[in-house]
C-alpha positions in Angstrom: -0.1 0.0 0.2 1.3 3.4 -1.0 2.1 5.8 2.3 2.4 9.1 0.5 3.4 11.0 4.0 3.1 14.9 3.8 3.9 16.8 7.0 4.1 20.3 7.2 7.2 21.9 8.4 8.0 21.8 12.3 5.6 18.4 12.8 8.3 17.2 15.6 7.6 20.3 17.8 4.5 18.9 19.4 0.9 19.9 18.8 -1.2 22.7 18.5 -0.3 25.5 21.1 -0.5 25.8 24.7 -4.3 26.5 25.7 -5.6 26.0 21.8 -7.7 22.8 20.5 -6.4 19.8 18.4 -8.8 18.5 16.0 -8.2 15.4 13.5 -10.1 14.6 10.6 -9.6 11.5 9.3 -11.0 10.7 5.4 -11.2 7.5 3.5 -9.8 8.0 0.3 -12.2 7.2 -2.8 -13.5 5.2 0.1 -16.1 2.9 -2.3 -13.2 2.2 -4.8 -11.1 1.1 -1.9 -13.4 -1.1 -0.7 -14.1 -2.6 -4.3 -10.6 -3.3 -4.7 -10.2 -5.4 -1.3 -13.0 -7.6 -2.7 -11.3 -7.7 -6.3 -7.3 -6.6 -6.6 -7.3 -6.8 -10.1 -8.9 -3.2 -9.8 -5.4 -1.7 -8.4 -4.2 0.6 -11.0 -7.1 0.7 -13.0 -9.5 3.6 -13.9 -12.6 2.6 -11.7 -15.9 4.3 -11.5 -18.9 3.5 -9.4 -22.6 4.6 -9.5 -25.5 3.8 -11.5 -25.2 1.7 -14.9 -27.4 3.8 -17.2 -26.7 6.4 -19.2 -28.8 8.7 -17.0 -27.2 7.4 -13.8 -24.1 9.7 -12.0 -20.7 9.2 -10.5 -20.9 8.1 -6.8 -17.1 8.0 -6.7 -14.0 7.0 -8.9 -10.6 5.8 -8.1 -7.5 8.7 -8.8 -7.0 6.8 -12.1 -10.0 7.7 -13.9 -9.8 11.4 -12.7 -6.8 11.8 -14.4 -9.4 11.5 -17.2 -11.2 14.4 -15.8 -13.8 12.0 -14.1 -15.5 13.3 -11.0 -18.3 12.4 -8.4 -22.1 13.7 -9.4 -20.7 13.8 -13.3 -23.2 12.2 -15.3 -22.2 8.3 -16.0 -22.8 9.1 -20.0 -20.2 11.8 -19.8 -18.0 9.8 -17.8 -17.9 6.7 -20.0 -16.9 9.4 -23.0 -14.0 10.5 -21.2 -12.2 7.1 -19.5 -13.1 4.5 -22.0 -11.6 1.8 -20.2 -12.5 2.7 -17.4 -13.9 -0.7 -15.0 -17.9 0.2 -14.0 -19.3 -1.3 -11.1 -22.7 -0.5 -9.7 -21.9 -0.3 -6.2 -22.5 -2.3 -3.3 -23.8 0.2 -0.3 -24.2 -2.8 2.3 -20.7 -3.7 1.8 -19.7 -0.1 2.3 -22.0 0.5 5.3 -20.0 -2.4 6.8 -16.6 -1.1 6.0 -17.7 2.0 7.7 -18.6 0.7 10.6 -15.5 -1.0 11.0 -13.3 1.9 10.8 -16.4 3.7 12.7 -15.5 0.7 15.5 -11.9 1.2 15.8 -12.0 4.8 16.3 -14.7 4.5 19.3 -12.2 2.3 21.1 -9.6 4.5 21.5 -10.4 8.3 20.7 -11.7 10.5 23.6 -14.4 12.1 22.0 -15.2 11.7 17.9 -17.7 12.7 15.6 -18.9 10.5 12.6 -19.9 13.4 9.7 -20.6 11.4 7.1 -20.0 7.3 5.9 -16.1 8.2 5.1 -15.4 11.0 7.2 -14.6 11.4 11.1 -13.2 14.1 13.4 -11.7 13.5 16.6 -11.3 15.8 19.5 -7.5 15.2 20.9 -7.7 18.3 23.0 -5.6 18.2 26.3 -4.2 14.8 25.1 -1.0 16.3 24.5 -0.2 16.1 28.3 -0.3 12.6 28.3 1.1 11.0 25.0 1.2 13.6 22.1 -1.8 14.4 19.8 0.3 14.1 16.4 1.9 10.9 17.6 -1.5 9.3 18.7 -3.2 10.7 15.5 -0.4 8.9 13.4 -0.5 5.4 15.3 -4.6 5.4 14.7 -4.0 6.0 11.2 -1.7 3.1 11.1 -4.2 0.8 12.7 -6.9 1.9 10.6 -5.0 0.8 7.7 -3.4 -2.3 9.2 -7.0 -3.9 10.0 -9.1 -2.6 7.4 -6.7 -2.8 4.3 -8.3 0.4 3.6 -6.2 3.6 2.9 -7.3 6.6 5.2 -5.7 10.2 4.8 -5.7 12.7 8.0 -5.1 16.4 8.6 -4.6 17.5 12.4 -4.9 21.0 13.1 -6.8 23.9 15.6 -10.0 23.1 14.5 -12.3 21.5 11.9 -11.9 23.2 9.1 -7.9 23.7 9.0 -7.9 19.6 9.6 -10.6 19.1 6.3 -8.3 21.5 4.4 -5.1 19.9 5.5 -6.8 16.0 4.8 -7.5 17.2 1.2 -4.3 18.6 0.6 -2.5 15.5 2.5 -4.0 12.9 -0.5 -4.1 10.3 -1.6 -3.1 8.2 1.6 -1.0 10.9 3.6 -0.9 12.8 6.6 -0.9 16.7 7.3 -0.1 18.4 10.6 -0.6 22.2 10.5 0.2 23.7 13.9 -0.8 27.7 14.8 2.5 29.1 13.4 2.2 27.4 10.0 -1.8 28.0 9.2 -1.9 31.7 7.1 1.6 30.1 5.4 -0.9 26.9 4.7 -3.7 28.3 3.8 -3.1 31.3 1.7 -2.0 30.4 -1.2 -4.7 27.7 -1.7 -7.8 28.2 -3.6 -11.4 29.0 -2.1 -12.8 26.3 -3.6 -10.9 24.2 -0.8 -13.0 26.0 2.0 -15.4 23.5 3.3 -18.6 26.3 3.3 -17.8 27.3 -0.6 -19.6 25.5 -3.2 -19.7 25.8 -6.5 -22.1 28.4 -6.8 -20.4 30.5 -4.5 -16.8 29.7 -5.7 -17.8 30.9 -9.4 -19.5 34.4 -7.9 -16.3 34.9 -5.8 -14.3 34.0 -9.1 -16.4 36.6 -10.9 -14.9 39.0 -8.3 -11.8 38.4 -8.8 -11.0 36.4 -5.8 -9.3 33.3 -6.3 -7.0 32.1 -3.3 -7.8 32.6 0.4 -5.2 35.2 0.7 -7.2 37.6 -1.4 -10.5 36.4 0.4 -9.2 36.8 4.0 -7.7 40.4 3.1 -10.8 41.6 2.5 -12.4 43.5 5.3 -15.2 41.4 6.9 -17.7 43.8 7.0 -17.5 44.4 3.5 -17.4 40.9 2.7 -20.5 40.2 4.6 -21.9 42.7 2.4 -21.3 41.2 -0.6 -22.2 37.8 0.1 -25.2 37.9 2.5 -25.3 35.7 6.1 -23.0 33.2 5.5 -20.2 36.1 4.2 -18.9 36.4 7.8 -18.5 32.6 8.3 -16.6 32.4 5.1 -14.4 34.9 5.5 -13.6 33.5 9.4 -13.0 30.1 7.8 -10.4 32.0 5.6 -9.1 33.4 8.5 -8.5 30.0 10.0 -11.1 30.4 12.8 -13.9 27.9 13.3 -15.1 27.3 17.0 -17.4 24.5 15.6 -17.4 21.9 18.5 -17.0 18.0 17.8 -20.3 16.8 18.4 -20.2 12.9 19.7 -21.2 10.3 18.0 -23.0 7.3 19.3 -25.1 4.4 17.5 -27.8 5.6 19.5 -28.2 9.0 18.0 -31.7 8.3 16.5 -34.6 9.7 15.8 -38.4 8.3 16.2 -42.4 8.3 15.9 -45.0 6.5 17.1 -48.7 6.6 17.7 -51.3 5.6 20.1 -54.5 3.7 18.0 -57.7 5.2 19.4 -58.9 1.7 19.8 -56.8 -1.2 20.3 -56.6 -3.0 17.1 -55.6 -6.8 15.5 -56.1 -5.4 11.7 -52.3 -6.1 10.0 -53.4 -4.3 7.1 -54.5 -1.0 9.1 -51.2 -1.7 11.2 -48.8 -1.7 8.1 -50.3 1.3 6.7 -50.1 3.1 9.9 -46.0 1.7 9.7 -45.7 2.8 6.4 -46.9 6.7 7.5 -45.0 6.9 10.4 -42.1 5.8 8.3 -42.3 8.3 5.5 -42.7 11.3 7.9 -39.3 9.9 9.6 -38.0 9.6 6.2 -38.4 13.5 5.2 -36.8 14.8 8.3 -33.6 12.4 7.7 -33.4 14.4 4.3 -34.4 17.4 5.1 -31.1 17.2 7.8 -29.1 15.3 5.0 -28.8 12.1 7.3 -28.4 8.3 6.5 -29.8 5.8 9.1 -28.0 2.7 9.2 -30.4 1.3 11.8 -34.5 0.9 11.9 -36.3 -0.5 15.1 -39.9 -1.0 15.2 -42.0 -1.2 18.2 -45.1 -2.8 18.8 -47.2 -2.3 22.5 -50.0 -5.2 23.2 -53.5 -3.9 24.5 -51.9 -5.5 28.3 -49.0 -2.8 27.4 -46.6 -5.8 27.0 -43.9 -3.9 24.8 -41.4 -5.7 22.2 -39.4 -3.9 19.8 -37.3 -5.7 17.1 -33.7 -3.6 15.4 -32.0 -4.3 12.1 -28.7 -2.6 11.0 -29.6 -1.6 7.4 -27.4 -0.4 4.4 -27.2 3.7 5.2 -30.3 5.4 2.8 -32.9 7.9 3.6 -35.2 6.6 0.7 -38.7 5.8 1.5 -39.0 2.6 -0.6 -36.2 1.5 0.9 -37.2 2.0 4.4 -40.8 1.0 4.5 -40.3 -2.6 3.2 -37.7 -2.9 6.3 -40.0 -1.8 8.5 -42.8 -4.3 8.0 -40.5 -6.9 7.8 -39.8 -6.1 11.4 -43.2 -5.8 12.3 -44.0 -9.3 10.0 -41.4 -10.7 12.3 -42.0 -9.2 15.7 -46.3 -9.6 15.7 -46.4 -13.1 16.8 -49.4 -12.7 19.3 -52.7 -12.7 17.9 -53.5 -10.2 20.5 -54.9 -6.8 20.0 -52.4 -3.8 19.7 -52.4 -0.5 21.4 -49.5 1.3 19.4 -46.7 1.0 17.8 -43.8 3.1 16.6 -40.2 3.5 14.4 -37.0 4.6 15.5 -33.9 5.4 13.0 -30.5 5.4 14.5 -26.8 5.1 13.8 -27.6 8.4 11.6 -24.4 9.7 9.4 -24.2 12.9 6.8 -24.1 12.2 3.4 -27.4 12.5 1.7 -26.0 13.5 -2.0 -23.7 10.5 -2.4 -26.7 8.1 -1.6 -28.7 9.8 -4.6 -26.0 9.0 -6.9 -26.3 5.0 -6.7 -29.8 5.8 -8.3 -29.9 3.6 -11.7 -31.2 7.2 -12.9 -31.9 10.6 -11.5 -35.5 10.4 -11.7 -35.7 8.8 -8.0 -33.7 11.2 -6.3 -35.6 14.1 -8.0 -38.6 12.7 -7.5 -37.9 12.9 -3.9 -36.3 16.5 -4.1 -39.6 18.0 -5.6 -42.0 15.8 -2.9 -40.1 17.3 -0.4 -40.0 20.8 -1.7 -43.6 20.7 -2.0 -43.9 19.3 2.1 -41.6 22.3 3.3 -43.6 24.8 1.7 -47.1 23.4 2.2 -46.4 20.9 5.3 -45.7 17.4 5.6 -49.3 16.0 5.0 -49.5 17.5 1.6 -48.0 14.9 -0.1 -48.4 11.3 0.9 -47.9 7.7 -0.3 -50.9 5.8 -1.9 -50.9 2.6 0.0 -52.8 -0.4 -1.3 -54.5 -2.7 1.0 -52.3 -5.3 0.0 -49.1 -4.0 0.5 
């Protein structure tokens, strides 16, 4: 495995500075491709494209070899084929990727004092204060090496004072490298970089700034903050602060129990499985809308039933990360069918989604055609504008 270690200068001097924070960012390099290469070593060194297989599909991930031809994530698959005709095309296996994602998370959870899983392939770890006992940089390097050893997957890392600089450092360390940016090196590190490296700067903001003649982070941060806020609106201040290396966003503790739930108590106890399954579908649909609204995915579904005598039972199942009704509703119904073993009236049913991570956009790219993702987006826009009950899934009596 190639190990392209890329340290910033002065990396032997310790950590981010007395009294400062130490935030580690870990990012699995071309995660889906790397998992596929573990399954099939013949893919090593070859251009690989993962995503919807139809001409109207979208690229979910691609190898560095494919990127050399101009292929990138979110590109239409038809265009990707034209740019790189020799690439190996793979539909993708979200269940397999979810399994490896959990493997990495479990390793971090065993060792990290405080960590946040920000997406299926990214983690933040707060190492503040750890330098008194071990040394944050040394600890981070050993964690990265252990993850690679245990999973066989490449992973890049960035270590600095906050999330923004750590994430940018990780991007500069790729592929499969390390970057430690200490306090004296923050401005020299950030200044020459493109403004597109700032996490808050998406394609629309990037083009807007480029039209103003702003290309580098140094140019952006030299603009007075009040003027930049007038130019860019309410997000202007945050973008300007990040360009100046300021980001107080905390690492939010993550656990498998992080969840959202929905339940209903029937007006009268019922034994009608048809009606109960319809209610479950409606509850599931409402929760799935919340997931997509929050740009989250769930990796675990739990169904709860309470009988008329108040006996309560639950059944949980891990699933591939998703936020789509048409995947979650069948999973919930299957759990209910397995759970409901007594021919007794039911008083209450409920659903819980747990093991939540961010990553809605990546999931959309696994649809063979973009129509399904666009349909969800259109329906969700109507719900946000007119209320969640404005559009509901039609459920026939035999579903």
